[in-house]
N, C-alpha and C positions, 0 to 999 in steps of 0.2 A: 586431490580436493575435491569431497563428490557432492556439485553444486545439483540442488531438484527447485523448483517452483511449484510452491503451495495456494490455491486460490480457494480462500476462507470465500464461503457463499451460504446467505442469510434469505429465508422465503422471504422473511418480510423484514418491513422498508418504509421508517418513517413518511418519510418524502413521497415514495413510488413505491407502494405495495408490491410483490410478484414481480419488480422487474427485471429480473435475474433471466426468467419464464416468458417474454414478452416477446413477439417475433422481429427477428431484426430480417429483412433480405429471406425467409423462406431456414431460418436456424435462427436457434435461443439464444438471445443474451449472453448466456452461459454458459453454450457448449461452444459459441464463437470466439469468447474469452479463453476456453481451452485450445480449442485449434489453434489461434492464434501464440499462445505459452508455445504451443510444439511447434510451431513452424519457425520459430526466432533458432530450431537446434542450439538452446546454450545451457540446457539443460541435462542432468541422467535420466531425471523422470518427474512429469510432473501430477497433479492431486490438485483435485477441488476435493475438500474436506466444506462437509453440508451438514445443516440442523434437520433438514429440507426431506422426504421420503421422494420426493416429485422433483429433486434438482440431483438430488442422486441417481434415481430412472434414466433420466434424461442422457449424464453424461453414460454410465454405467451403458446401457441400450445401444449407445454411437459407438462401444468400442474405447470408451475412453477411463479409465483410474478412478475411482470415490470414497470418502471414508465417511462413514458418520458419525459425529460426535457424540460421544456417550451421553456427557451433561453441558446442561446450558453455563452460555457462556456469555459476559459482557463484550468481548474484544473481540478481532481477528487475530490476534499475539495468544490470547489464549484457546482460540480452538484450534491454529494450527501448530503450539502448545504440544496439547492435546494429544494429537495425532501425530507429531513425529518424535515422541517423547521416544521412543525403543525402532528408531530407522538409523541406519550407519549413513549418518550426511555430518558431512560439514558443514553445510553454508545453507539457510532456506533463502528461497525467493522469495516475497510477499506480494502475488500479482491481487490485484484487485477484480474482483470477479464480473465489475459490473463499465470497465472499460478491454470492453474487444476488438481494437486499434493501438494493441502494443507494438510499441517499437520496439526493435531489437538493438539498438542504440544505444539507447538510455542505461536501458541492466544491461549490456554489457560495461558498460563504463561503473556501475556498481558491482560487477563481479570485483575489475578491475581491482578496488578499493583492498578487496581481500587480499589477493596474489600480491597487492607488492605492501602488506601492511605485516611485516617481516616479525617485524615484534610483539604482534599481537596486541594492538593501539585502538583500536577499533574494536565494537561490539557488536555497531548497528552502519549499514548507509545508506544513506535513498537522498532522494530529486528533488533540485529545484530550480522553478524557474517565472523570469524577471517578471512582475507584471507594472504596466505603467500607468494603466486607464484611473482615474481612481475610484468610480464606479464598482470595479474589480479586489479595487484594495481594501476599498472598506466592507468587503460584499462580507461576511461572516462563516460566509458556505464556504469560501477559499481559506485556508487554514495559513497564514504565516510562520515562517520560519527566523532569524538571526541568526548571526551563526560571527566565530572568535574571525581570527586571520586565513588559522590554516581550517577553516570550514567545517570547525566540532560547531554541533549545535547551540545556542546557549537556551532559547526558548521559542514554543510553537505558542499561538495564538490564533484565536480566531478574530480579535480585536488589530486592532492596524497598528503596528511593529512595527519603526518606532515613534510612536508620535511624531508626526512631524509639528513641534515649537517653533524651531525652525526650519526656515525653504532655504534651496539651493545649497546645501551641506552635504552631496553628495554620495546623499543616502541609497542606496535601492531596495525595493520592495519587491520578496520572493513570497514566489506562492512555494509550499508544500505539495509536489506531486506523490502521495501513497500509495508508491512501490518501496518495500524495505529488505535488506536481505541483513539479517541474522547472522551473525554465529551462534552455534545449535545451544551452549549453554547460555550466551547471555537471551535465548528463548526461555530455553527452559526455568532459570531464574528468573526472568516476568513473571512466569505463570507460578512463581511460589509465593510473591513477593503480591500485600495487601494492595490494594485502591488508593492512593492519599487525598491530598484536597483537589490539589494541581488535577490534575486528572479529572477528577471528578466533576470539576466547575466548569472547566474546559467543557469535559466529553472529546479529550483524547489523550488517547491512548502510550503515545511517543514520550506522555510528559510523565508514568512511571516508573519511563526507563530513566531519564529525567532527576525525577526524586532522587531517583538510588541509587546514584553516579555511574550509570552505564553514557559510552562516548558512542557519536550518531556522527559519525562523518554527510557531509553534506558533498552533496556532486550536482556542478549547476549543469544544464541541460538545456539544450534551447526548442527542447519538441514536449509542446503542452499535452496533458494530457488529456485527451475527450472521454470524461464517464459522463453514465446513464445516469444519473439524477432525478430527474423530472419526464411528465411525458412531454416535454418539451423538445427535450434532449433525445430521447429517442426518435421522435421523429426527424431533428436535426442529423442521424445516425443512420439512417434509412435514404434520406439523400448522400449523404457524403457514400453508400454504396451504388 
């Protein structure tokens, strides 16, 4: 089973433009993320795929592997699908470009999903993390996921799901961590299918998979992702280093 990591990297960002090219302890955010993915030793190869010559050149000049997108893309999945369409790979891991503190353990867990899936029931695997603070639960930037008894995703939302009409009934609120593992065919199917209303409304690409009947296996982790979405997040990351 050939497994690669692909890091989709847009230069523009609504909340924090050019965040991937910001300095983080002497290296750019995107370069640190790329190097962290390689250092997990989990992948047969690692690529950055981008619409930006600045990001492309940043990776290549540091002896990394980068791919320039040919088309404009609405989502990271579209960008990755174009890049891997003609590659001989089985599993593609989407690593977020703004998460330079990659932990190998949760990545290993999503890879294990496919190694154990002998009946090919899983199209995608992703991660979730329990959140308990009310502010975190209500924050629309924290995407929540609800799952069935086998931990297959039922729905993702920026809203509070499930709605707490009744308290103290054992509901856990799970934050979606945006690391995906795809079967290559599921990724190519996504690339060929039009966006539907749920994805358009929530601006969450994972809803396209659900709307077309793909099965997303969620894996719980205790490792919270540390993404850089704002200048304040960048300052926290610098302090962590």
